[in-house]
Backbone as CSV, one residue per row, in Angstrom:
resi,resn,N_x,N_y,N_z,CA_x,CA_y,CA_z,C_x,C_y,C_z
1,UNK,294.887,177.428,86.490,296.320,177.892,87.279,297.414,177.308,87.020
2,UNK,298.757,178.417,86.765,299.981,177.898,86.596,300.683,176.832,87.096
3,UNK,300.967,175.716,86.550,301.577,174.406,87.453,303.495,174.527,87.311
4,UNK,303.880,175.578,86.258,304.972,175.725,86.672,306.172,174.716,86.488
5,UNK,307.532,174.741,86.657,308.427,174.187,86.162,308.177,172.704,87.122
6,UNK,308.559,171.370,86.268,308.433,170.208,86.749,309.291,169.960,87.979
7,UNK,310.861,170.282,87.370,311.731,169.968,88.424,311.705,170.985,89.385
8,UNK,311.272,172.620,89.229,311.301,173.042,90.307,310.240,173.012,91.634
9,UNK,309.439,172.552,90.820,308.135,172.011,92.256,308.984,170.674,92.863
10,UNK,309.413,169.831,91.878,310.429,168.825,92.802,311.400,168.889,93.956
11,UNK,312.221,170.192,93.139,313.698,170.599,93.863,312.669,171.292,95.297
12,UNK,311.718,172.201,95.129,310.811,172.953,96.156,310.526,171.907,97.191
13,UNK,310.048,170.893,96.669,309.430,169.840,97.822,310.296,169.340,98.455
14,UNK,311.328,168.941,97.927,312.475,168.748,98.608,313.051,169.200,99.668
15,UNK,313.092,170.583,99.418,313.612,171.928,100.301,312.802,171.798,101.494
16,UNK,311.424,171.913,101.270,310.217,171.682,102.197,310.510,170.555,103.238
17,UNK,310.536,169.634,102.535,310.706,168.178,103.630,311.689,168.342,104.204
18,UNK,313.157,169.213,103.324,314.294,169.067,104.409,314.134,169.814,105.382
19,UNK,313.407,170.948,105.260,312.960,171.840,106.565,312.417,171.092,107.696
20,UNK,311.109,170.396,107.117,310.782,169.729,108.031,311.627,168.612,108.995
21,UNK,312.205,167.924,108.073,312.941,166.865,108.854,314.226,167.284,110.152
22,UNK,314.458,168.733,109.510,315.553,169.428,110.313,314.554,169.384,111.893
23,UNK,313.469,170.148,111.587,312.300,170.370,112.515,312.270,168.939,113.427
24,UNK,311.935,168.120,113.066,311.533,166.878,113.588,313.136,166.412,114.495
25,UNK,314.172,166.607,113.526,315.449,166.280,114.217,315.995,167.142,115.547
26,UNK,315.499,168.599,115.423,315.560,169.059,116.654,314.574,169.272,117.473
27,UNK,313.272,168.586,117.078,312.288,168.626,118.386,312.562,167.127,119.001
28,UNK,313.510,166.481,118.682,313.863,164.965,119.074,314.540,165.139,120.188
29,UNK,315.009,166.554,120.151,316.502,166.660,121.518,315.460,166.556,122.944
30,UNK,314.405,166.853,122.588,313.120,167.371,123.807,312.918,166.057,124.665
31,UNK,313.122,164.918,123.703,312.573,163.750,124.536,313.541,162.461,124.468
32,UNK,313.898,161.892,125.508,315.057,160.969,125.120,315.051,159.896,124.353
33,UNK,313.203,159.331,124.037,313.254,158.059,123.591,312.832,158.396,122.212
34,UNK,313.428,159.983,121.702,313.009,160.401,120.235,313.894,160.397,119.398
35,UNK,315.565,160.254,120.424,317.032,159.900,119.729,316.680,159.032,118.829
36,UNK,315.900,158.120,119.031,315.512,156.655,118.103,314.649,157.336,117.095
37,UNK,313.538,157.790,117.643,312.201,157.805,116.755,312.723,158.951,115.372
38,UNK,312.676,160.294,115.789,313.288,161.127,115.145,314.030,160.953,113.584
39,UNK,315.241,160.026,113.768,315.783,159.522,112.907,314.883,158.695,111.818
40,UNK,313.861,157.875,112.306,313.192,156.949,111.704,311.955,158.002,111.317
41,UNK,311.715,159.113,111.637,310.572,159.909,110.767,311.250,160.541,109.816
42,UNK,312.341,160.482,110.097,313.183,161.579,108.983,313.278,160.089,107.854
43,UNK,313.453,159.075,108.208,313.712,158.279,106.988,312.338,158.139,106.082
44,UNK,310.955,158.024,107.035,309.880,158.386,105.965,309.836,159.293,104.965
45,UNK,310.304,160.810,105.682,310.215,161.853,104.591,311.064,161.537,103.434
46,UNK,312.467,161.028,103.925,313.352,160.840,102.573,312.576,159.606,101.817
47,UNK,311.561,158.669,102.043,310.887,157.819,101.100,310.375,158.688,100.210
48,UNK,309.831,159.294,101.101,308.442,160.376,100.144,309.203,161.094,99.254
49,UNK,310.460,161.834,99.694,311.342,162.611,98.882,311.847,161.949,97.781
50,UNK,312.174,160.210,97.839,312.583,159.277,96.871,311.454,158.934,96.070
51,UNK,310.562,158.581,96.389,309.414,158.488,95.591,308.608,159.341,94.516
52,UNK,308.744,160.735,94.896,308.521,161.847,94.305,309.986,162.365,93.531
53,UNK,310.724,162.723,93.782,311.661,163.489,93.533,312.694,162.594,92.744
54,UNK,312.897,161.442,93.204,313.573,160.244,92.299,315.165,159.815,93.474
55,UNK,315.728,159.365,93.266,317.086,158.683,93.722,318.094,159.918,94.010
56,UNK,318.482,160.673,92.954,319.484,161.579,92.782,318.950,162.864,93.879
57,UNK,317.776,163.164,93.577,317.537,164.216,94.651,317.498,163.703,95.951
58,UNK,316.990,162.442,95.942,316.888,161.861,97.726,318.289,161.412,98.066
59,UNK,319.127,161.625,97.631,320.544,161.227,97.883,320.951,162.864,98.689
60,UNK,321.101,163.598,97.432,321.173,165.060,97.784,320.195,165.299,99.280
61,UNK,319.157,164.933,99.246,318.283,165.395,100.877,319.143,164.637,101.674
62,UNK,319.104,163.608,101.483,319.747,162.701,102.480,321.461,163.634,103.426
63,UNK,321.955,163.632,102.097,323.313,164.316,102.354,323.185,165.878,103.466
64,UNK,321.978,166.631,102.513,322.002,168.009,103.064,321.484,168.226,104.763
65,UNK,320.356,167.161,104.929,319.530,166.271,106.244,320.845,166.297,107.123
66,UNK,321.680,165.532,106.594,322.509,164.920,107.684,323.787,165.865,108.025
67,UNK,324.069,166.557,107.099,325.009,167.753,107.936,324.461,168.521,108.467
68,UNK,323.389,169.357,107.940,322.549,170.034,108.806,322.274,169.796,110.168
69,UNK,321.982,168.376,110.478,321.678,167.549,111.398,323.176,167.692,112.400
70,UNK,324.140,167.583,111.994,325.337,167.437,112.843,325.729,168.805,113.075
71,UNK,324.972,169.716,112.371,325.552,171.274,112.844,324.847,171.923,113.389
72,UNK,323.257,171.424,113.783,322.160,172.425,114.322,321.496,171.444,115.533
73,UNK,321.609,170.394,115.277,320.678,169.518,116.522,321.677,169.211,117.675
74,UNK,320.935,169.505,118.612,321.668,169.318,120.190,321.759,167.876,120.491
75,UNK,320.703,167.009,120.040,321.012,165.893,120.217,322.064,165.523,119.525
76,UNK,323.368,164.924,119.843,324.255,164.571,118.801,324.006,163.363,118.267
77,UNK,324.010,162.093,119.489,323.382,160.532,119.271,322.201,160.689,118.162
78,UNK,320.977,161.389,118.141,320.284,161.179,117.003,320.832,161.549,115.777
79,UNK,321.532,162.657,115.753,322.142,163.320,114.775,323.006,162.247,113.850
80,UNK,323.895,161.782,114.875,324.726,160.540,114.146,323.784,159.467,113.928
81,UNK,322.506,158.774,114.445,321.963,157.806,114.093,321.476,157.947,112.890
82,UNK,320.882,159.128,112.688,320.176,159.741,110.748,321.308,159.381,110.355
83,UNK,322.571,159.850,110.003,323.863,159.909,109.623,324.244,158.701,109.028
84,UNK,324.053,157.322,109.996,324.529,156.259,109.682,323.491,155.261,109.025
85,UNK,322.071,155.470,109.316,320.947,154.568,109.219,319.810,155.726,108.345
86,UNK,320.168,157.022,107.843,318.949,157.505,107.526,318.794,157.366,105.780
87,UNK,320.086,156.529,105.521,319.916,156.689,103.789,319.020,155.514,103.396
88,UNK,318.696,154.470,104.303,317.947,153.198,104.536,317.142,153.178,103.594
89,UNK,315.910,154.352,103.293,315.010,154.037,102.035,315.829,153.719,100.975
90,UNK,316.618,154.606,100.479,317.710,154.653,99.254,317.823,153.100,99.139
91,UNK,318.718,152.690,99.891,319.268,151.358,99.236,318.427,150.288,99.713
92,UNK,316.991,150.349,100.131,315.809,149.300,100.546,315.815,148.673,99.515
93,UNK,315.465,149.361,98.266,315.117,148.615,97.164,316.196,147.458,96.217
94,UNK,317.287,147.711,96.799,318.623,147.238,96.358,318.820,146.018,97.196
95,UNK,318.438,145.820,98.377,318.684,144.900,99.569,317.248,144.094,98.793
96,UNK,316.025,144.604,98.591,314.877,143.813,98.406,315.220,142.742,97.561
97,UNK,316.199,143.316,96.131,316.319,142.217,95.304,317.328,141.058,95.813
98,UNK,318.135,141.637,96.795,319.055,140.241,97.280,318.268,138.655,97.714
99,UNK,319.174,137.733,97.266,318.603,136.998,98.137,318.673,137.008,99.846
100,UNK,317.835,136.318,100.558,317.649,136.337,101.828,317.661,137.988,102.082
101,UNK,316.981,138.702,101.914,316.667,140.165,102.164,317.118,140.560,103.556
102,UNK,316.204,139.829,104.499,316.491,139.921,105.974,317.839,139.596,106.514
103,UNK,318.805,139.034,106.162,319.875,138.854,106.389,320.593,140.020,106.305
104,UNK,320.367,140.777,104.783,321.127,141.835,104.618,321.008,142.939,105.370
105,UNK,319.836,143.221,105.551,319.405,144.557,106.334,319.978,144.157,107.611
106,UNK,319.654,143.015,108.107,319.736,143.059,109.890,321.617,143.008,109.408
107,UNK,322.657,142.725,108.918,323.915,142.954,108.918,324.003,144.970,108.546
108,UNK,323.096,145.188,107.834,323.226,146.470,107.360,322.950,147.415,108.602
109,UNK,321.678,147.133,109.517,321.602,147.805,110.654,322.471,147.421,111.857
110,UNK,322.802,146.427,111.804,323.711,145.733,112.822,325.455,146.160,112.957
111,UNK,325.574,146.294,111.452,327.199,146.922,111.810,326.934,148.448,111.299
112,UNK,326.176,149.067,110.978,326.384,150.599,110.883,325.931,150.759,112.439
113,UNK,324.939,150.155,113.205,324.849,150.524,114.777,326.205,149.962,115.526
114,UNK,326.789,149.221,115.170,327.886,148.828,115.975,329.446,149.875,115.674
115,UNK,329.180,149.937,114.282,330.319,151.263,114.110,329.906,152.577,114.570
116,UNK,329.134,152.917,114.657,328.477,153.992,114.922,328.929,154.001,116.225
117,UNK,328.216,153.671,117.466,328.569,153.562,118.958,330.440,153.254,119.235
118,UNK,330.730,152.417,118.379,332.174,152.576,118.709,332.937,153.703,118.181
119,UNK,332.686,154.347,117.004,332.661,155.941,116.558,332.500,156.834,118.100
120,UNK,331.006,157.025,118.581,330.801,157.649,119.291,331.705,157.760,120.636
121,UNK,331.862,156.422,121.149,332.191,155.668,122.412,333.624,156.222,122.472
122,UNK,334.609,155.842,121.119,335.667,155.815,121.501,336.155,156.981,120.709
123,UNK,335.985,157.673,119.644,336.360,158.605,118.984,335.935,159.751,119.452
124,UNK,334.708,160.032,119.578,334.387,161.421,119.917,334.132,161.367,121.394
125,UNK,334.057,160.399,121.833,333.862,160.134,123.592,332.830,160.748,124.113
126,UNK,331.757,160.619,123.687,330.410,161.524,124.418,330.336,161.201,126.001
127,UNK,330.651,162.035,126.761,330.576,161.242,128.255,329.365,161.202,128.723
128,UNK,328.198,161.738,128.136,327.169,161.216,128.706,326.540,160.110,127.999
129,UNK,327.037,159.509,126.883,326.860,158.270,126.957,327.183,157.241,127.265
130,UNK,328.802,157.457,127.456,329.326,156.742,128.094,328.895,156.175,129.584
131,UNK,328.415,157.400,130.253,327.577,157.458,131.383,326.055,156.909,131.479
132,UNK,325.764,156.959,130.398,324.416,155.987,130.515,324.400,154.612,129.800
133,UNK,325.321,154.838,129.153,325.588,152.878,128.825,326.208,152.146,130.225
134,UNK,326.724,152.827,130.982,327.446,152.213,132.206,326.088,152.128,133.353
135,UNK,325.191,153.250,133.232,324.275,152.693,134.066,323.444,151.746,133.721
136,UNK,323.128,151.708,132.420,321.951,150.820,132.062,322.662,149.129,132.503
137,UNK,323.894,149.058,132.321,324.149,147.512,132.343,324.198,146.472,131.618
138,UNK,324.331,145.383,131.137,324.634,144.570,129.762,323.404,144.255,129.736
139,UNK,322.849,143.707,130.558,321.394,143.080,129.989,320.344,144.150,128.995
140,UNK,320.401,145.088,129.982,319.676,146.113,129.247,320.235,146.616,127.945
141,UNK,321.318,146.584,127.474,322.066,147.098,126.224,321.665,145.942,125.230
142,UNK,321.997,145.103,125.808,321.370,143.781,124.925,319.797,143.929,124.449
143,UNK,319.016,144.281,125.199,317.523,144.628,125.416,317.642,145.828,124.099
144,UNK,318.325,146.768,124.534,318.534,147.773,123.637,318.589,147.313,122.242
145,UNK,319.967,146.639,122.067,319.907,146.107,120.621,318.697,145.308,120.054
146,UNK,318.170,144.539,121.047,317.127,143.918,120.350,315.705,144.559,120.105
147,UNK,315.677,145.504,120.383,314.333,146.658,120.447,314.679,147.796,118.890
148,UNK,316.176,147.638,119.036,316.602,148.571,117.959,316.506,147.448,116.518
149,UNK,316.894,146.112,116.603,316.497,145.420,115.463,315.406,145.188,115.379
150,UNK,314.137,145.395,116.349,312.840,145.044,115.483,312.477,146.520,115.323
151,UNK,312.664,147.656,115.964,312.123,148.678,115.203,312.464,148.837,114.162
152,UNK,314.342,148.752,113.456,314.223,148.454,112.073,313.319,147.926,111.416
153,UNK,313.240,146.571,111.778,312.430,145.736,110.592,310.912,146.177,110.750
154,UNK,310.279,146.879,111.831,309.364,147.379,111.645,308.952,148.541,110.966
155,UNK,310.009,149.296,110.958,310.458,150.755,109.747,310.319,149.851,108.503
156,UNK,311.064,148.727,108.179,311.397,148.229,106.990,309.960,148.290,106.223
157,UNK,309.038,147.756,107.442,307.577,146.990,106.948,306.968,148.439,106.831
158,UNK,307.206,149.489,107.442,306.101,150.625,107.091,306.727,151.560,105.596
159,UNK,307.721,150.963,105.368,308.389,152.020,104.203,307.966,150.883,103.106
160,UNK,307.263,149.624,102.746,306.688,148.881,102.092,305.089,149.257,101.568
161,UNK,304.386,150.062,102.479,303.119,150.120,102.417,302.934,150.956,101.271
162,UNK,301.762,150.425,100.829,301.377,150.902,99.163,301.213,152.582,99.385
163,UNK,301.229,153.061,100.328,300.853,154.601,100.504,302.192,155.438,99.812
164,UNK,303.103,154.757,100.211,304.476,155.273,99.898,304.906,154.960,98.281
165,UNK,304.724,153.697,97.945,304.539,153.369,96.265,303.960,154.367,95.691
166,UNK,302.534,154.764,96.199,301.508,155.593,95.394,302.366,156.896,95.191
167,UNK,302.692,157.363,96.070,303.333,158.917,96.045,303.813,159.210,94.761
168,UNK,304.784,158.341,94.196,305.706,158.821,92.974,304.551,158.906,91.644
169,UNK,303.800,158.591,91.892,302.406,158.995,90.419,301.719,160.138,90.895
170,UNK,302.031,160.704,91.957,301.416,161.941,91.956,302.210,163.220,92.052
171,UNK,303.497,162.894,92.405,304.513,163.934,91.991,304.966,164.287,90.634
172,UNK,305.852,165.479,90.541,306.276,166.333,89.554,306.446,165.258,88.377
């Protein structure tokens, strides 16, 4: 069986996984909770791309999926969440080498979310998001931030699983 060029296979795999990520992001617009779930699933796909294809192709993959999500996905909030946090698997190894990695990861997440929602509410002025936040009240917004932090650190634990580390050995 013809194996082909290793570089061609990794680029093709990256393209197929990017198409899958766009499908996940697009389908995320069908369910309200998927606003946060679909970017997390795409981050897992990025971890696979990073381990098999390398960091350079991982950054290109992230950029392509982020731009196409902004252009094609109906759930604008989910697309922007991916833009602001989807790169996390690429910077995670660097954060893991720092002193107090949980502190730096928490700062990254909360800073990104703070900037994201300031941008969405003040600059882009998404009216449905303003209504949603007004209906929720302060207590539910605080609960949403706490659940977001817990979800982010659970994603961090998922990305550390041996399965994702072993994938790089089998790729191109």
